[in-house]
Residue frames relative to the residue before (quaternion, step in Angstrom):
aa qw qx qy qz dx dy dz
M 1.0000 0.0000 0.0000 0.0000 0.00 0.00 0.00
F 0.4463 -0.7209 0.4599 0.2640 3.56 -0.81 1.03
S 0.4634 -0.6562 0.5160 0.2973 3.56 -1.10 0.68
S 0.5070 -0.6371 0.4799 0.3267 3.56 -1.18 0.57
R 0.2418 -0.7483 0.6011 0.1424 3.56 -1.23 0.57
R 0.0319 0.8029 -0.5953 0.0040 3.56 -0.93 0.70
R 0.4428 -0.6764 0.5221 0.2717 3.52 -1.20 0.59
I 0.1914 -0.7970 0.5690 0.0660 3.55 -0.84 0.99
L 0.0311 -0.7903 0.6118 -0.0108 3.53 -0.74 1.07
I 0.1026 -0.8061 0.5823 0.0234 3.56 -0.49 1.16
A 0.1724 -0.7903 0.5832 0.0745 3.55 -0.60 1.16
V 0.1669 -0.8130 0.5518 0.0819 3.55 -0.32 1.19
V 0.0422 -0.8489 0.5268 -0.0121 3.53 0.51 1.23
A 0.5942 0.5819 -0.3826 0.4025 3.58 1.04 -0.58
A 0.6614 0.5030 -0.3203 0.4549 3.55 0.92 -0.84
V 0.6399 0.5246 -0.3280 0.4558 3.56 0.99 -0.80
A 0.7007 0.4768 -0.2734 0.4548 3.56 0.88 -0.96
A 0.7727 0.4057 -0.1985 0.4461 3.56 0.85 -0.96
L 0.7879 0.3715 -0.1773 0.4580 3.57 1.00 -0.73
G 0.3689 -0.7772 0.4635 0.2120 3.58 1.26 0.05
A 0.8562 0.0278 0.0108 0.5158 3.55 -0.67 -1.16
S 0.6727 0.4681 -0.3011 0.4876 3.58 1.15 -0.37
A 0.2179 0.8222 -0.5043 0.1489 3.56 1.21 0.48
F 0.3835 -0.7283 0.5312 0.2006 3.49 -1.18 0.69
A 0.3785 -0.7123 0.5468 0.2245 3.53 -1.04 0.83
V 0.4032 -0.7057 0.5332 0.2347 3.54 -1.30 0.22
V 0.1526 -0.7597 0.6255 0.0912 3.53 -1.03 0.82
Q 0.2620 -0.7741 0.5583 0.1429 3.57 -0.81 0.97
L 0.1104 -0.8138 0.5705 0.0091 3.53 -0.82 1.07
T 0.2523 -0.7120 0.6223 0.2053 3.51 -1.32 0.33
G 0.0887 0.8220 -0.5559 0.0864 3.54 -0.77 0.99
D 0.6056 -0.5441 0.4294 0.3910 3.54 -1.29 0.27
D 0.0324 0.7741 -0.6316 0.0282 3.53 -1.05 0.75
G 0.5595 0.5758 -0.3966 0.4452 3.54 0.28 1.23
P 0.7712 -0.3703 0.2366 0.4607 3.58 -1.24 -0.19
D 0.6594 0.5253 -0.3247 0.4288 3.60 1.15 -0.46
G 0.8134 -0.1387 0.0983 0.5562 3.56 1.16 -0.21
P 0.5330 -0.6279 0.4559 0.3374 3.59 -1.14 0.55
A 0.6229 -0.5260 0.4194 0.3992 3.52 -1.28 0.33
A 0.5562 -0.6052 0.4509 0.3480 3.54 -1.12 0.70
A 0.5147 -0.6425 0.4672 0.3225 3.56 -1.04 0.77
P 0.4692 -0.6774 0.4776 0.3048 3.60 -0.89 0.82
H 0.2940 -0.7324 0.5857 0.1847 3.53 -1.20 0.60
V 0.1338 -0.7530 0.6396 0.0776 3.54 -1.03 0.84
V 0.1649 -0.8159 0.5527 0.0403 3.54 -0.72 1.13
Q 0.2523 -0.7351 0.6122 0.1458 3.54 -0.94 0.98
P 0.4119 -0.7273 0.4810 0.2644 3.61 -0.55 1.10
G 0.4110 -0.6958 0.5325 0.2518 3.53 -1.15 0.70
A 0.7013 -0.4003 0.3443 0.4789 3.53 -1.31 -0.18
P 0.6949 -0.4560 0.3197 0.4549 3.63 -1.17 0.34
G 0.8107 0.2239 -0.1954 0.5044 3.56 -0.80 1.04
Q 0.6847 0.4460 -0.2826 0.5023 3.58 1.25 -0.12
A 0.5550 -0.6224 0.4454 0.3260 3.54 -1.17 0.66
G 0.5138 -0.6302 0.4844 0.3227 3.54 -1.21 0.49
R 0.3507 -0.7243 0.5566 0.2064 3.55 -1.31 0.21
A 0.3788 -0.7199 0.5375 0.2222 3.56 -0.82 1.04
L 0.3686 -0.7329 0.5309 0.2125 3.55 -0.89 0.97
S 0.4791 -0.6526 0.5084 0.2936 3.53 -1.10 0.72
P 0.6668 -0.4882 0.3589 0.4338 3.62 -1.19 0.32
S 0.6559 0.5068 -0.3283 0.4530 3.59 0.97 -0.75
E 0.6457 0.4995 -0.3233 0.4785 3.58 1.05 -0.72
Q 0.6231 0.5385 -0.3391 0.4548 3.57 1.04 -0.75
S 0.6512 0.5357 -0.3185 0.4330 3.56 1.01 -0.79
Q 0.6542 0.5160 -0.3101 0.4578 3.59 1.22 -0.40
L 0.4667 0.6714 -0.4601 0.3460 3.59 1.24 -0.11
P 0.4861 -0.6730 0.4620 0.3119 3.61 -0.91 0.82
P 0.5293 -0.6149 0.4637 0.3559 3.61 -1.11 0.55
P 0.6154 -0.5409 0.4000 0.4107 3.59 -1.15 0.43
P 0.5252 -0.6238 0.4595 0.3520 3.63 -0.96 0.73
A 0.4432 -0.6890 0.5072 0.2676 3.57 -1.02 0.80
H 0.5692 -0.5658 0.4521 0.3893 3.55 -1.23 0.35
N 0.2122 -0.7757 0.5801 0.1293 3.56 -1.22 0.43
A 0.7641 -0.3878 0.2533 0.4489 3.57 -1.32 0.01
A 0.6231 0.5445 -0.3461 0.4421 3.59 1.06 -0.69
D 0.6266 0.5272 -0.3322 0.4681 3.59 1.04 -0.76
T 0.6705 0.5103 -0.2981 0.4485 3.56 0.87 -0.99
Q 0.6687 0.4960 -0.3000 0.4657 3.56 0.87 -0.93
F 0.6254 0.5407 -0.3372 0.4502 3.59 0.99 -0.80
M 0.6815 0.4822 -0.2930 0.4660 3.59 0.84 -0.96
Q 0.6668 0.5100 -0.3118 0.4449 3.59 0.87 -0.91
R 0.7081 0.4505 -0.2661 0.4741 3.57 0.89 -0.91
M 0.6500 0.5185 -0.3328 0.4448 3.58 0.99 -0.74
I 0.5610 0.5690 -0.3946 0.4537 3.59 1.14 -0.49
G 0.6765 0.4839 -0.2860 0.4759 3.58 0.92 -0.91
H 0.6243 0.5436 -0.3277 0.4555 3.54 1.05 -0.81
H 0.6731 0.4783 -0.2851 0.4867 3.56 0.92 -0.91
A 0.6153 0.5666 -0.3523 0.4198 3.59 1.01 -0.77
Q 0.6561 0.4880 -0.3287 0.4725 3.59 0.98 -0.73
A 0.6007 0.5491 -0.3633 0.4535 3.59 1.06 -0.66
L 0.6450 0.5065 -0.3206 0.4740 3.60 1.03 -0.73
E 0.6098 0.5283 -0.3526 0.4740 3.59 1.09 -0.63
M 0.6453 0.5160 -0.3163 0.4662 3.57 1.06 -0.73
T 0.6915 0.4674 -0.2949 0.4652 3.59 0.85 -0.89
A 0.5905 0.5835 -0.3693 0.4176 3.61 1.13 -0.54
L 0.6330 0.5447 -0.3254 0.4437 3.60 1.21 -0.42
V 0.5512 0.6845 -0.3702 0.3010 3.56 1.20 -0.54
A 0.6290 0.6159 -0.3569 0.3127 3.59 0.79 -1.03
D 0.8194 0.2247 -0.1141 0.5149 3.62 0.81 -0.91
R 0.6785 0.4756 -0.3013 0.4719 3.58 1.21 0.37
A 0.6598 0.5447 -0.3184 0.4081 3.60 1.00 -0.78
E 0.3003 -0.7299 0.5885 0.1753 3.52 -1.21 0.63
S 0.7021 0.4710 -0.2576 0.4679 3.57 1.01 -0.86
R 0.4450 -0.6776 0.5203 0.2685 3.57 -0.90 0.94
D 0.6158 0.5522 -0.3502 0.4396 3.60 1.05 -0.70
V 0.6264 0.5221 -0.3357 0.4715 3.58 1.03 -0.75
S 0.6597 0.5148 -0.3085 0.4524 3.59 0.91 -0.88
L 0.6726 0.4963 -0.3006 0.4592 3.58 0.93 -0.89
L 0.6760 0.4811 -0.3005 0.4703 3.58 0.92 -0.87
A 0.6222 0.5367 -0.3395 0.4578 3.59 1.03 -0.74
K 0.6403 0.5222 -0.3239 0.4608 3.59 1.01 -0.78
R 0.6361 0.5204 -0.3199 0.4715 3.56 1.02 -0.79
I 0.6527 0.5039 -0.3088 0.4740 3.58 0.94 -0.88
E 0.6447 0.5344 -0.3192 0.4438 3.57 0.92 -0.90
T 0.6791 0.4983 -0.2937 0.4520 3.58 0.86 -0.95
S 0.6994 0.4753 -0.2840 0.4520 3.59 0.81 -0.99
Q 0.7136 0.4545 -0.2803 0.4534 3.59 0.87 -0.86
R 0.5942 0.5385 -0.3716 0.4679 3.59 1.12 -0.52
D 0.6476 0.5102 -0.3113 0.4728 3.58 1.01 -0.83
E 0.6748 0.4966 -0.2998 0.4562 3.58 0.95 -0.86
I 0.5868 0.5505 -0.3724 0.4625 3.60 1.07 -0.61
A 0.6513 0.5088 -0.3132 0.4679 3.59 0.93 -0.87
Q 0.6365 0.5211 -0.3277 0.4647 3.61 1.00 -0.76
M 0.6854 0.4831 -0.2909 0.4606 3.57 0.90 -0.92
Q 0.6272 0.5218 -0.3373 0.4696 3.59 1.01 -0.73
R 0.6506 0.5070 -0.3109 0.4721 3.57 0.99 -0.82
W 0.6212 0.5396 -0.3364 0.4580 3.59 1.00 -0.84
L 0.6846 0.4813 -0.2896 0.4646 3.60 0.83 -0.94
T 0.6633 0.5158 -0.3079 0.4464 3.58 0.89 -0.92
E 0.6703 0.5116 -0.3027 0.4443 3.59 0.90 -0.90
R 0.7329 0.3907 -0.2248 0.5096 3.58 1.16 -0.53
G 0.5240 -0.6735 0.3947 0.3406 3.57 1.24 0.25
E 0.4661 0.6709 -0.4491 0.3618 3.58 1.17 0.51
Q 0.5879 -0.6202 0.4049 0.3253 3.55 -1.18 0.63
L 0.3614 -0.6998 0.5728 0.2271 3.54 -1.07 0.81
P 0.4649 -0.6672 0.4881 0.3168 3.62 -0.94 0.74
G 0.5634 -0.5962 0.4522 0.3502 3.55 -1.19 0.57
P 0.6454 -0.5755 0.3390 0.3706 3.60 -1.12 0.57
H 0.7825 0.2990 -0.1655 0.5205 3.60 1.13 -0.48
E 0.3280 0.7726 -0.4953 0.2242 3.60 1.21 0.27
H 0.6382 0.5558 -0.3427 0.4079 3.59 1.00 -0.72
H 0.5465 0.6238 -0.4090 0.3807 3.61 1.17 -0.34
A 0.7004 0.4364 -0.2647 0.4989 3.56 1.19 -0.51
A 0.4895 0.6799 -0.4262 0.3413 3.59 1.29 -0.03
H 0.1597 -0.7589 0.6181 0.1284 3.52 -1.27 0.33
D 0.7354 -0.4783 0.2628 0.4016 3.53 -1.28 0.45
A 0.6212 0.5520 -0.3554 0.4279 3.61 1.05 -0.61
V 0.6856 0.4572 -0.2722 0.4967 3.59 1.15 -0.65
M 0.7851 0.0598 -0.0039 0.6165 3.56 0.92 -0.95
P 0.2937 -0.7896 0.5086 0.1777 3.62 -0.05 1.22
G 0.7864 0.3325 -0.2511 0.4560 3.55 -1.06 0.79
M 0.4888 0.6695 -0.4408 0.3443 3.59 1.23 -0.17
L 0.4131 -0.6901 0.5373 0.2537 3.57 -1.03 0.82
T 0.4626 -0.6501 0.5253 0.2957 3.54 -1.12 0.68
P 0.6530 -0.4875 0.3755 0.4416 3.64 -1.19 0.24
E 0.6322 0.5322 -0.3357 0.4522 3.58 1.05 -0.73
Q 0.6636 0.4942 -0.3077 0.4697 3.61 0.97 -0.79
M 0.6256 0.5167 -0.3384 0.4765 3.59 1.05 -0.71
S 0.6457 0.5054 -0.3188 0.4754 3.60 1.01 -0.76
Q 0.6235 0.5388 -0.3270 0.4626 3.57 1.05 -0.77
L 0.6615 0.4989 -0.3009 0.4722 3.56 0.97 -0.86
A 0.6691 0.5119 -0.2978 0.4490 3.57 0.94 -0.89
A 0.6845 0.4929 -0.2831 0.4565 3.58 1.10 -0.66
A 0.6063 0.5812 -0.3523 0.4129 3.59 1.19 -0.41
R 0.0999 -0.7779 0.6182 0.0519 3.56 -1.28 0.51
G 0.8367 0.2542 -0.1587 0.4584 3.53 -1.29 0.43
A 0.8468 -0.1248 0.1070 0.5059 3.54 -1.06 -0.82
Q 0.6104 0.5468 -0.3534 0.4511 3.57 1.08 -0.70
F 0.6442 0.5087 -0.3192 0.4737 3.58 0.96 -0.84
D 0.6373 0.5506 -0.3372 0.4207 3.59 0.85 -0.93
R 0.6973 0.4667 -0.2805 0.4662 3.57 0.80 -1.01
L 0.6705 0.5012 -0.3047 0.4542 3.57 0.92 -0.88
F 0.6298 0.5379 -0.3303 0.4527 3.58 0.98 -0.84
V 0.6857 0.4786 -0.2929 0.4636 3.58 0.83 -0.95
D 0.6420 0.5237 -0.3285 0.4536 3.60 0.92 -0.87
F 0.7022 0.4662 -0.2689 0.4661 3.57 0.85 -0.99
M 0.6683 0.5005 -0.3204 0.4473 3.61 0.96 -0.75
I 0.5835 0.5449 -0.3775 0.4691 3.60 1.09 -0.57
R 0.6593 0.4992 -0.3031 0.4735 3.56 0.88 -0.94
H 0.6497 0.5300 -0.3119 0.4470 3.56 0.96 -0.89
H 0.6792 0.4818 -0.2875 0.4731 3.59 0.89 -0.93
E 0.6297 0.5246 -0.3408 0.4604 3.59 0.97 -0.76
G 0.6097 0.5460 -0.3426 0.4612 3.57 1.11 -0.65
A 0.6307 0.5265 -0.3363 0.4604 3.59 1.02 -0.74
L 0.6311 0.5187 -0.3366 0.4684 3.60 1.01 -0.74
T 0.6260 0.5271 -0.3306 0.4700 3.57 1.05 -0.74
M 0.6407 0.5267 -0.3252 0.4542 3.59 1.01 -0.79
V 0.6139 0.5258 -0.3478 0.4750 3.59 1.07 -0.64
Q 0.6433 0.5114 -0.3168 0.4735 3.58 0.96 -0.85
Q 0.6506 0.5172 -0.3135 0.4594 3.58 0.99 -0.83
L 0.5865 0.5800 -0.3644 0.4322 3.59 1.08 -0.71
Y 0.7245 0.4196 -0.2511 0.4858 3.57 0.77 -1.01
G 0.6227 0.5490 -0.3401 0.4417 3.58 1.08 -0.65
A 0.6968 0.4460 -0.2583 0.4988 3.57 1.21 -0.59
G 0.6114 -0.5874 0.3443 0.4032 3.58 1.25 0.18
G 0.4960 0.6463 -0.4386 0.3795 3.58 1.21 0.33
G 0.6626 0.5383 -0.3631 0.3733 3.52 -1.33 -0.10
L 0.4666 0.6609 -0.4648 0.3598 3.60 1.20 0.30
E 0.6010 0.5202 -0.3593 0.4891 3.57 1.10 -0.61
P 0.5327 -0.6709 0.3977 0.3286 3.63 -0.71 0.97
A 0.6751 0.5050 -0.3171 0.4343 3.62 0.89 -0.84
S 0.6779 0.4702 -0.3039 0.4765 3.60 0.91 -0.82
D 0.6202 0.5362 -0.3370 0.4629 3.58 1.04 -0.73
R 0.6643 0.5066 -0.3039 0.4579 3.58 0.88 -0.94
F 0.6715 0.4948 -0.3082 0.4575 3.58 0.90 -0.90
A 0.6543 0.5171 -0.3183 0.4508 3.59 0.91 -0.90
R 0.6532 0.5055 -0.3165 0.4665 3.58 0.98 -0.79
E 0.6389 0.5171 -0.3279 0.4657 3.59 1.04 -0.73
V 0.6297 0.5173 -0.3309 0.4758 3.58 1.00 -0.81
N 0.6523 0.5266 -0.3107 0.4480 3.56 0.91 -0.93
A 0.6914 0.4741 -0.2796 0.4680 3.58 0.90 -0.93
D 0.6860 0.5007 -0.2949 0.4379 3.59 0.82 -0.99
Q 0.7089 0.4483 -0.2782 0.4680 3.56 0.84 -0.92
G 0.5874 0.5587 -0.3674 0.4558 3.57 1.15 -0.53
I 0.6421 0.5084 -0.3122 0.4813 3.58 1.02 -0.82
E 0.6797 0.4886 -0.2950 0.4608 3.58 0.91 -0.89
I 0.5971 0.5486 -0.3692 0.4541 3.60 1.07 -0.62
R 0.6444 0.5116 -0.3269 0.4649 3.60 0.95 -0.81
S 0.6528 0.4996 -0.3147 0.4746 3.59 0.98 -0.82
L 0.6481 0.5172 -0.3115 0.4641 3.58 1.00 -0.82
R 0.6590 0.4999 -0.3205 0.4617 3.59 0.94 -0.79
E 0.6207 0.5231 -0.3435 0.4724 3.59 1.03 -0.71
L 0.6644 0.4930 -0.2885 0.4819 3.56 0.98 -0.88
Q 0.6002 0.5619 -0.3504 0.4487 3.57 1.07 -0.74
G 0.6606 0.5110 -0.2993 0.4613 3.57 0.98 -0.86
R 0.6621 0.5025 -0.3092 0.4620 3.58 0.97 -0.82
L 0.6675 0.5032 -0.3034 0.4573 3.58 0.98 -0.82
A 0.6655 0.5135 -0.3009 0.4505 3.59 1.11 -0.61
S 0.6459 0.5535 -0.3236 0.4144 3.58 1.17 -0.50
């Protein structure tokens, strides 16, 4: 009976996080993993100088690589608060279907809804895997701008819900720009508090920063069109 074969991808995040410019690349191998033989040992390659080939590390050298940094309180707080921040964005997009006049507003709101719903699931999974507490579904209602920058007040949410047509479109875009800018501030606060050392939290924060930055540019373009 033939042995099974599987592809092995070793992500050496510790070397990237701890060694900076001396980061290690990853080599993907295929090896036996079954009764006929053990899986092939993964190779970790240290890149050479520009124009020079990299060098494969020996098993003993690989064993000396530092472990990935653990998450800390700043990471946990960032994830917990960002879940609430995203939850309010979903409350805002839920108002669009029967209030918006602009098709562009509806399309952009759908994009925001999809991306932030996916990110909430990622953050919940991150917290659960680390044994950290998930925030309650309505905790963000008690938040204020000092805790979660960019959050709309209850009065602003009521103002948005009461608007219709072109007025709603302009208000939605204005408020969502502010909301997204608040998320970028929260990313800055994460690193300022010493978070983002764990590779997974760092990667997620960078993705949030990039995605919301792109959406802010789209929102500003739409803001200009709605004002004309």
